[in-house]
Every structure is written in C-alpha cells, then in structure tokens.
N, C-alpha and C positions, 0 to 999 in steps of 0.2 A: 616756268620754274622747273628746276631739276626735280627728278623723282627722288623717293626716299633712299637714303644711303644704306647700302648693305655691307655689313661687316663680315666679309667672307671668312676671316680667320676665326671669328667666334662661331659662325654657322658651321664651319668645318670642325670645330672642336666640340660643339655641344649638340646642335640640331642633327648634324649628319652623323653623330655618334662615334667619333674617333676616341673620345674619353671612355666610351662604353667598354672598349677593349680592356682597359685597365680594371674595370669593375669585374668583367668576366674572368680575367686571369687571376684576380684576387679571390673570387669565389671558388674557382677550382683549386687554388692553392690551399685555401682553409678546408675544403672538402678532403683534399689529400691528407691533411694533418689529421682530420677526424678518422679516416680510414686507417692511417698509421697507428693512431692511438687505439682503435678498436682491435687491430691485429695484435698489437703488443699485449693488450689485456687479455684478449682471448687466448693467445698462445700461453701466457702465464697461468691462466685459469685451468687450461687442459692439462698442462704440465703438472700442476698441483694435484689434480684429481687422478691423474695416471699414477703418480707416486703413491697416493692413498690406495688406489686399487691394487698395485703391486704388493703392498703390505698385507692387505686383507683378502687377497684372491683365494688363498687355500682355505681360510676360515669360512668365507662366504660360500665356497663350493662344497666342502665336505665336513664343516664343523671344526671345532677346536680340538677334538680328540677322535680323529677317524681311526677305525680299525685297520684300514689298508692305506698304504702311502700313496698319495694322489699323484706324485710326481710333478710334471709341468702341466697337468690337465687343469682346465678351467671349466666351470659350469657354464651352461648356455647363456644364462643371464650375465655372468661376468664377462663372457666373450662378447655379448652384444653391447655391454657397457664400454668395453674396450674399443669396439667399432665406432660407437657414437662419440667418444672423447677424441679418437683419431680423426673422425670426420670434421669435428669442430676445429681441430688443430690445422687441417687442410683448408677449412674455411678462413681461418686466421691468415694462412699464407696467401690465399686468394685476395683477401682484402689488402694485404701488404703489397701484393703485385699491383692491385688497382691503384693504391696510393702512389707508387712509384710511376706508373704510366700517366696518371693525371698530372704529375709534375713535369715529366719529360715530354709528353706528347701533347698536353693540353696547355698547362699554365705557361711553361717556358715559350712555346710558339706564340701564344697570345701576347706575351710580354714583348717578344721580338717584333711582331706585327704592330703592336701599339707604339713601340719606339720608332719604327720606320714610318708609320703613319703620322707620328708627331713631327718628324723631319718634313714629310710632304706638307703637312699643315703650315709649318713655318715658311716653306718655299712659296706656297700659294699665298700666304698672307703677305710675304714680301712683294710678290708680283702685284698683288692687289693694291698694296700701298704705293708702289711705283706708278701704276697705271693711274691711280687716283691723284698722285702728285703731279704727273704730266698734265692731266686734265685740269687740275687746279692751277697749274702754271699758265695754261692758255686762258683760263677764266681771269687770271690775274692781269695778263697783258691786256685783255679786253677791257677790264676795269680801269687800267691805267690810260688806255687809249681814249676811253670815254672821258676820263678827267682831263686829259690833254685837249680833247675837242671842246669841252666846256670852257676851259681856261682860254682857249684861242678864240672862241666865239665872243667872250667878254672883251678880249683885246681888240677884236675887229670893231665891236660896238663902241669901244672907247676912241678908236681912231676915227670912226665915222662922226662922233660927237665933236672931236677936235676940228674936223673939216667944216662942220656947220659953224663952228665959232671963229674959224680963221678968216682973215681979211687980207686982201691984197697979196703981197708976196709970200706970206706964211701960209696961205691957203693952198698954194701949189705944193708946197712941201708937205702939207698935211694930207693932201690928196694922194701924193706919191706914197707916203707911209701907209695910208689906208689901203691903197691898191696892193702893196706888198703883203700887208697883214692879211688881206682877204685871200690872196693866193696861198699863204701859209695855212690859213683856216680850211681852205679846200683840200689841201694835201693831208691835213690832219684828219679831216672828216673822212677822206677816202681811206686813210690808214685805219680809222676807227670802223669804217664799214668792212674793210678787209678783215679786221680782227673779229668782228661780229661773225663773218662767215667762217672764219677759222674756228672760232669757238663753237659755232653750231656744228661744224663738221667734227670736231673733237668730242663734242657731246654725243653726236650720233655714233661716232666710232666707239665711244665708251659703252654706251648702252646697247648698241647693236652688234658690236664686234668684240670688244674686249670682255665685257661681262659674260655674254653667252659662251665665249670660248673658255673662260674660267669656270663657269657653271657646269659646262659639259665635261671639263676636266674633273671637276669636283664630283659630278654624278658618276663618271667612270670609276674614280677613285673610291667612292662610297659603295658602289655596286661590287667592285672587286674585293672591298673589305668585307661586305656581307657574304660574298661567295666563300672567302676564305674562313670567315667566322662560322658559316654553316658547315664547312668541312670539318673544322675543329670541333664544333658542337656534335656533329655526327660521329666523330671519332670518340668523343667522350662518352656518348651514349653507348656506342659499340663496346668500349672497354667495360662499361657498367654491365651491359648485357652479357658480355663474356664472363665477367665475374659471377653474375647471377646464374648463368647456364652451368658453369662449373660447380657453383654451390648447389644448384638444383640436382645435378648429376651426383654429387656427393651425398646429398640428403636422400635422393632416390635409392641409391645403394644402401644407405643406412636403414631406410624403411624396409627394404627387401631383407635385410639382415635381422631387423627387429621381428619381421614376420616368421622367420625360422626359429625364433626363441619360444618354443612350445612350453606351456607351464609345467608339463610333465617331465621335461628333461632334467631340470634341476632336482626334482624330487627323486627321480631315478638314480642320478648320480650320487646324491647324499645317501640314498638307502644302500646303494651298492658298496660304498666306503664305510658304512656304520652298521651293517647288518650283523656282523659276527659277534660283537661284544655283549650284546644285551641278553640276559637270562632272566626269565620271569621268576620272581621270588616264589619260594615254596609256600604252599597254603599253610595256615595255622593249624596246629595239632594240639590235641589235649596233652597237657603236661601234668602228670600225677604229682600230688604233694610229696615231699621228701619224707614226711612222717606218716604217710597213709598210702597203702597199696591199693590202687583202684584202676579201673579201665575207662575206656572212652565211651562206653555204652551209657545211654540215657536211663536214668532211674525211672522205673515204671511201676513201683508199688502203688498201693491204693492212695496214700496221702500225696504221693508225687503226681499221680494221675489227676487228682483233684486240681493240683496246681497247674498242670499242663492243660487241663480242660478249660480252666479259667483264662489262661493265656490265649488259648485257641479261640475262645469266644470273643475275647477283647480284641484280638487281632483281626478276627473276621468283621467285627463291627467297624473297625477303623479302616479295613482294606477298601471297601467301596468309596468312602470319602476320599481316600489317597488316590484311588483310580480316577475318580472324577476330576480331582485337582490336577493330576498329571495329564489326563487327556485333554482337559481344557487349555492348559498351558502349551501342550504340544501342538494343538490346532492353531493356537495364536502364534506360536513360533513358526510353524509351517507357513502360515499366511504371510508373516513378515519376511520370511526368507524369499517367498515367491515374489513379494513386492520389491524386495531389495534386488533380486536377480533381474527384474525387469527394468530397473532404473539405474543400476550401478554403472553402466557404461554410457549413460546419458549425461553429458557434461552440464546440460542446462538444469539438471535436477540434483545438483550436488548437495544443496541444503536439505532437500527432502530425503536423500540417501543417508545423510548424517542423522537425521531425526529417526528414520527407520532403523538404522544400525544401533543407535542408542536404545531405542525401545526393545530391539531384539535381544541385546545383551542383558537389559533389565529383566526381560521375561525369563531368559535362560538362568540368570541368577536366582530369580524367584522359583524356578523349577527344582533347583538342587535339593533343598530340604524335603520337598514333597516326593521326588524320585528316590531319594535315600530312604524315606519313611516307607514308601511302597515296596522297595526291595527288602527292607528289614521285615516287614509284615509278611511278605510272601515266603521268605526263607523260614520265618517262625512257623507259619502254617504248615508248610511242606515238611519241616523237620518233625513237628509234633505228629502229623499224620503218618509219617513213615515209622515213627517210634511206637505209637500207641493206637493208631487208627483214629477214626472219627468218633472220639469219646464224647463229643458234645451232642451227638444225635440222641434223641429221646430223653434229654435232661431238661429240667426246669430251673433255669438260672435266675438268681435274685436280681432284681432291678434296682441296683444300689444308686443312691444319690449322695453326694458329698454332704457332710453335716458336721457341725461343731457342737460338741456336747457341753453345754453350760452347767449342767447338773451332773452329779455322779451317775454314770451309766456303765452297766457291766457289758463287756464284749462277750457276745453269745458264742464265740468260738474259743478264745483262751481264758475267758473268766476274769480277766483283769479289768480294773477301772478304766474308763475312758473319760477323763476330765482334766480341766486346766492345761497343763503342758502336753498331755497326751489326748486332748480333746478332739483332735481332728480324726474323723472316721467316716463310716458310710452307714446308711440305713436303707433297707429294702422298702421301696414304695408300695409293694403289694402286701407283704406279710409283716413288716416292721422288724425284721432281723437286723441287728446292730453289730458292728465290728470295728476294730481299729483299722486305720488305713494300712498298717502293715499286715493285717490278717485278711485283707480283701481277697487276695489271690488264693488263700487256703480254705475258703469257705466252700463246702460241697454244694453242688447244684441240686438242692432239695427244697426249692421254694414251693410251699403248698398252694400258691396262687393268691389272688386278690382277696384280702380279708377287710372286713370293716373294723372300726375302732374297738368294738366289743370282742371281735374275733382275735385281733392282735393282742388285746389284754389277756384273753383266755389262753392264748398261745404262750405268752410270757409267763403266766401262773403255772401252766403245765410244765414249761421248761424248768422253772424253779422248784416245782414239787417233785419232779423226777430227778433232779440233780441230788447227788449224795451229800450228806452232812459234812461240814468242814470244821476244823478247829477254829479257835479264835473267837470271832463275834458270836457263833452259834452256841458256844459254851460246851460243846461235845468234844472231849479230848480224844485225839488219835493215838493208838498204841501201835507198837511194832508188830503186834500179832495180827492186826487187822489191815495192815497195809502191804508190806513186803517182807516176808520172813526170810527171804534168801539174801537180803542186803546185810552186808557186814557192818560192824559198828563204825569202822573207819570210813566206810563209804557214806553211811547215813549222817555222820557228823561232819563230812567234808574233810576229815583228816586223812593221814597216810600219804605216802610219797608217790603213788601212782596217779597217772592222769585220769581225767573223768572217763574217757572211752575205755581205758584199761580196767579201771575199777568197775565200770559197768559190765564189761565182758566177763570179769572174774566173778562177780557176784551173781550175775544172771545165769551163769552156767552151773551153779550149786544145785543140789537136789533138795527139794522141799520135803520136809518130814510130813507124812500123811496124818500123823497123830496130833500135830500142832495146829492144823487148819481144817476148817470145814471145806466142803467142795467149793463153796462160793468164794473162798478166801485164798485159793491157790493161784490166782492170776498174778502175773507180774505187771505193774502198772506201765501204762503207755508212755512213750518218750515225752509227750506233751505235758505230763504231770509229774515228772521226776523231781522237779524242784519242790513241789508240795509234799511228796513223799519223804524227801530229805529233811524238809522242815519238820514234818510230823514225827519222824523217827529220832529226832534229837530235841532235848529241851532247850538247846541254845537258840539264840535269836538268829544266828547266821543261817542262811539258806543258800545252798549252792545249786545252781542250775545246771543240770547235765543234759546236754543235747547230743544224742548219738548220730554219727554219720549216717547217711541214707543206706538202705539195704541194696543189694544187687538186683539186677533186672529179673522180674518174675516172668516165668513161662508157664504155659498150661501144664497142670499136674495130671498125673494118670488117673484114671477113673477110680473113685474110692472102692475099696474091697468091702465085701460083706463083713459085718462085725464078726470078730473071731469069738467062737463060743467059749473058749478057755485057753489059756496059755499052757503050753507043755511045761513040765516041771523044770527043765534045764534051760528054758528060754527066759531072757530078762526083757520084760515088756516096758515100754515107755510111751509117753504121750507128747505130741508136738505142741509146744507152747505157742509157736508162731508158725505161720505158712512159710515154706522155703521154696524157692524156684532155683532149679539147677542152673549153674552158670559155667560149668566147665566139665571136662571129661571125668567120668567116675562118680558124678554126683547125681542126686535123685531129687525130684520135686514132690513135696508132701504138703497136704493141706494142714492148716492149724487145727488143733484138737484131735487129730487122727492118731490112733494107737499104731505103734511101730515095734518091731522086734529088734532089739539091739544086738547085732551080730558080733561087732567088735567095739569094746569101749574106748573112750578117749585115751590115747597114748601120750598125751602131753601136746599134741599138735593143735588141739581145740576142735577136732573133727571126730566124729564116730560113724561107724557103718551100721545102717539099719536095713531092714527088710520090710516091705509093704507088699503083701500078697506074693506074687512071684518075682517081683522086682526088688533089687537091693542097690544101695549106693551110699555115698557119704553125705552128711548133713552137719551143720555146726552143732557142736555139743551144747552151746548155750541155748539152742532152739528146742531142746529135748528135755523133758522131765522124766529121769530114769526110774522113778519110784512113784508113779501116779497113785492117787487114792482110788477106791472102788468106783467104777463108772456109774455116775448118777446123772439123771437128766438135768440139764442146766437151763433154767428159764431164761428166755431172752430178755434183756433190759435195753432201754433206749440209751442213746449216746449220753455220756456224762454232761451235765449242765452245771456251770459253776455258779455258785451264789455270789452275793455281793461281798463276801469275805475276801480278804487278800490272800488267803491260802486256798489252793485248788487241789483236788484229788482226782484220780482217774478211775475209770471203771475197772474192776478187778475180775471180770469174768474171763475165763480161759477160752482161747481159741477165738473164732470169728462169731460175730453176733448175727442173730437172725432178725428178720423183719426189715421193713423199709427204713432207709436212712441210717443203716448200720455201716461201720467203717472197720475194716480188718486191722488187727493189731499190727504195729510195725515191730519187727524183731530188732535185736541189737545188732551193732556192727560185727561183721564176720571177720575173723582172723584168717589171713591167708594160709592155705595149706602148706605144710612143711614140704620143701623140695618142689613146689609147684613151678612149672616152667612159665617164662613170660610169654604172653600172647603175641603172636607174630601177625603182621598185616602185610598184604601184597597190594601192589598198585598196578593197574592195567597200563601196559605200554602202547598197545595198539587196539583198534576196534576189532571186535569178534562177534559173529552172529552164531548163536547156538544152532546146532543141527538136530538136537533131540531134547527131550524134557529133562535129561540128566546133566545138561550143560547150561552154563550161565551166559546170557548176552553181556557184552562188555563194551563200554565206550572208553576212550583214552582218559586216563585219570581216575576211573572208578577204583574203589578200594574194598577189599574183602578181608575176612579173618582167615588165615591159613590154618587149615585143619590137618591135611596130610601132605607132605612134600612129594616131589616127583620120585616115583620108585623105579624109574628107568623106562617107563612106556611113554614119556613125553607129556603126561597130564598130572595135575595136582588138584586136590580137593580143597575148596574154599567155602566159607559160610558167610551168608549175608541175610539178615532178617530172620535168623533162626533156621534157615534152609541151606543145606549142604549140597553143592553140585561140583562138576568138574570143569576146569578150563585149562587150555594149553600152557604148559610151563614156560614156553618161550615167549608167551604174550604178557607175562607179569613179572614183576621184580619185587623182592622182599624189601620193605622200607623200615622195618623196625624188628 
C-alpha cells in the first residue's frame, strides 16, 4: 500500500508558516496605528498646555500685580514645566517616527515577503500536483493492465473449454484459437508485469526522489523565511529600542532640569518682583473725642486703679490656662509636623500623609482662639503693669461666683437692686459681698477673708447700719442744705441748656458759704451718687444721672507741708476739695483736703494758681474751695453703703478718708487750660543704646512725649513714664 498522502500546498501554507507572515505584518501595521494615534494625541496635549503656560507664565512667576516688570523672565518652576512639556512633545515625535518606521521597514517588507512566498507556495503546490498526477497515471496504467490481464485469462479459459467440447474437425480450429489466445495472454501478462515494475519504480521515485526534493526545497524556503522574519523582527525591536533610548535620553535630561528647580528660586523671584510695594499699616492710635479734650494716658486715679487691678487679677488667672492650652497644642502641632515631614515624600504613605495634614490643620485652627486670647492677656497685663505697677500685690480679692438673685438683693457697690431683669451678678464665696455683673470690675480688693454664715450676716448688718439714710422708703426727706449746697437749681432739677459735664464743672467750682453748712456738710458728693443728689435736690420724680469723665493721671504729690499757723492778712486761703495730680507744665500736685494759698484767682480759664509751701502752680478752680470754714478735725467714716432704697447718697466728707477700705474722692472733669499747646509725640526711627543715665534706650518704633525740641545741639528731651531724658534728634521723628 502507498503511504499517507501529504498535501504539500497545505503544509507550506499552514504548518510551515507562510500565512504567519500575514499575521506578523498585520500586527505591526496595527501597532504603527497605535503609535501614530499616541503621537497625535500627545502632540495635541502638549500644545494645549504650552498655550496655557504662555498665558499664565507672568502671573505664576511674579504674581498678578508685580512691583517690577518681569520682562521675558520665567520662574524656575515655570521653566521646568516648559522643559517637561517640550520633552513630551519630543516623545510624541519619537513615537510618530516609530510609527512610520514600523510601516515602511517592518509591515511593508513583511507584506512583500508574504506575497512572494505565496507565489512560491503556489508553484510548489503545482509541482506537487504534477508529480502526483504523473504517479497516479502510472498507477492507472497498471490498473488497466491488470484488468486486461484478467480479461485475457478469462478468454483463454473460455477457449480451453471450447477445445474440450470440440469433436473432429472443429477441435483443430478450437485448439488453434486457444493457442493464439494463450499467446496473447502471455503478452498481456508480460505487459502487466512490466507495468507493475514501472509502477513500483514510479512509486519509489515519488517517495524517494520527488518528495524529498520538494521537502528539501520547502525546508530551504521555510528556513529562508524564518531568517528573513528574524531580521525583520530584529529591526522592529531595534526601532523600538531606538525610540525608547531617545525617550530615555529626553526624560533623563528632563530629570536633570527638574533637579535644578530648587524650591527657593521661585520664592526669591517672587519676592524680588514684589518687595517694593508693601507698607506695613500704621499702629492704632488713641483718637480723642471731638467733644472732649483728652490725652492717650491711661487714667490711674483710685477708682480707675481698682478697675485696672481687677482686670490684672482676672487676666493673670486666665493667663496660665491660656498658656497651657497654647503649649499643649503647639506640642501636638510640632509632633504632627515632624510626622508629616518624615512621610510626605513617601508615595506609599499618601493616605497617612493626608490624615496627618488634616489633623495638623484642625489643631492649627483650634490654636487660633487660644493664641489670640494669650496675646490679649499678655498685652493687658503688660499695659497695666507699665501704667500703675503691680497694684494687685498685697490685696485681698473677692472670690466671686456667678449668681442669679431670685429675691430683691442690694448691690453692695452701687446700692441698686439686683433682681429680675438685673438679677445676674456675683457673690463672694468668702465674705458674701454681692454686686451686679456690671459692677464686678469696680469692686475694691478688700475682702475680709472667709466668714461663716453669722459673720456674713453681721457684716451685712454693719454695712447697712453704717450706710447714710436715704429718702423714699426710710421716710427721711433730704434737703438741699444737707446734700450739695453748691449745686444750682438748674443742675439739681435737670434743667438748663448746658450738658451734664458742663453743669457739673460750673456748679462744683462755686464757693460754698461757710455759714450755711457745718464742717461735715461741706463735701461735694462723689460721682457715683450724683443721681441720688439730683433726685433729692428736686421734688420732681425725674432723676438725671450725671457721670463725669475720668480725671487725668495722678502722680505723686509733694510732701505735705506743716500746717500753717495762720494766714497773712493779704493772703486768700483755700482748701483742696479733691486731690489733683499735675499733668502738664506749670501745674502742681496737691492732696485732697490740703490748705493752699490762692496766688492768682480764676480769670475765666477754669484754673487758678496756688502755693503749697515753697511750690506754686496751677490747679483746676473746681478742685478748690476758696473760702473754707475754720479747720476742725474730721472724723473718718466708712465707705457709704446703700440701703435697699432706690435712692442712694454719697459720703459728704471732704478730702480723703482715713482707715482701711477708704477710697479717695474723684474730682470733676478738668477744663483744658486756655491757650494750652497740643502734646506732641515722637517715634524712634532707629535703635539707640543710652551712654549715660541722662539718656533713653530706644528700639525702633518706641514712642515718647516730646518735652523740649532740639535747640541746636542735636538732642531733644522726651518723657516716658513720668521720667524725662535726652535722645538724639536725628533718631526720632514727630508723629503728632
């Protein structure tokens, strides 16, 4: 039997991989399309962002409103961004070149080879079919010869059967025919045998000569195809490598450019182009009211000192808590910053970095109110200490606790009821002292200490018993003679066209008649009870509350002189109704109740010149009683305490009170001196270190009161904290 038939055409087309060339060239063609699309999209993307960069380069480099024209300069970051975009555009061009090379050098040659090898396949298929046809023709001849031989054998057998059946004369004819047929059979047999040999030889030739020759040719063709395919594949890889190497070179250059983009370069460029235009806003300054002449000095009289002392104590109590809060949050913030700095460049910890940053911002936001409060408290404390010193030292402050008064309760400071709408207030946990919420900061630091219930009750009874009688509920009527003789009817009744401070200044400056009052009745009521005085002086229901502006800053008064034995006949002797502290050139400080010699009376300016011992100077006319009664000892009385009545009166004792817990009287507002010059201030332009005790140390921005301008020697005299020293004139400038 013949061996299995091999379809060389199919083997050449499939098994030997000629059709694979079509798949390869199709792959590279589609790969080229992808590279072309990538290059097109990348080029369009880089062009889009290059246009955006061109529009924003100036703003990104030096801001929207630079003080210096940047020209064509770009910041380091913008320049680096331009390099990155340009490198990506070059990468797009590389991919475009790769796309073209894949088409021209890979896909097209593969297509040409596939076409040529398809022709080879057809030729080899034709040859194979021809060899097979020739072999099959020989096989067909052999089959025909076998059929002829079989047919001839049958004929011979038929002739032989006729010879056996023939008789006499027909037998000879039958034998002759048989002999001829036998000869023909032998010839056909020989032909058949020859055909067999021919067929076997063709078979041997086909399988041992034709097929090996075709297979060898196909092997050579296949190996040649693989060699060419390997070359094309190698070229494709080399093209890709070249594209990648060029891309790596571009990206490496970009990395080097990025490394040159130091973070400080952008900041330096922005600062250089924006430094000139910013000016720090001026500090806030004291602005006097348009209707009242005043200075920027802190008021430091007795009542104001009480208020400042309470603020100082309250601020100090809150300071430690604020410091603790700020320190705790600063420690947390510093810890979070260190954590963020350690992980912010680690790409694997992005989620943790986001959590740490969010927590850091939350802590910074929580720090703001505590830091602001701490700054406020520190400034409050330093301002009060610079103004009045540590007035809290040695005092016994009330331990107030917030309280709501559900029953009528009298405020121990102002004497008014604290109930219902005004029921919010404070009560001392130690002594039971009660006050309104609005009066808390005005209460003197005179707590007697911890008292039991009986002690608190006794203290209340003592306060009520020592308080003067009031009109209204007590049934004792107040008259003008025992309250304030110097008040005019228009002031007492609230009438007249003058304002309350003007009426106060005009009435308090009048001279009290010695015949109309006893020594204990010559005092002018304190400002805190002027409303009660006005109410008692008039039968009308209307009560006008008159609150005088605060007096000027007090300074230490000269030592009191020995009592004058008697006044000379031509001297006019007066007595100070209130203590006065000099606040300008030509003035003199005098204690309340002290006798003075009136050198020059009031000329209409509201000031008089007095002499105390060997010193003389100006004091407000409203602070002096020009015709005092004969000097008699004045017994000290405790602070006025208000009863439960709605009307309150003040202590009428002249001068300062003696004993513990006393408060100096506050004088009325002082009228500015006629022709007085405006106080000038100077501000330090540079830092200066004093070279002697007669000079001030200065820091830039320090402010002083100008006492004496430069007289030509290059120095001027300035005052700070009541002390006058010299500073270089060129180091300061006048600011008002």
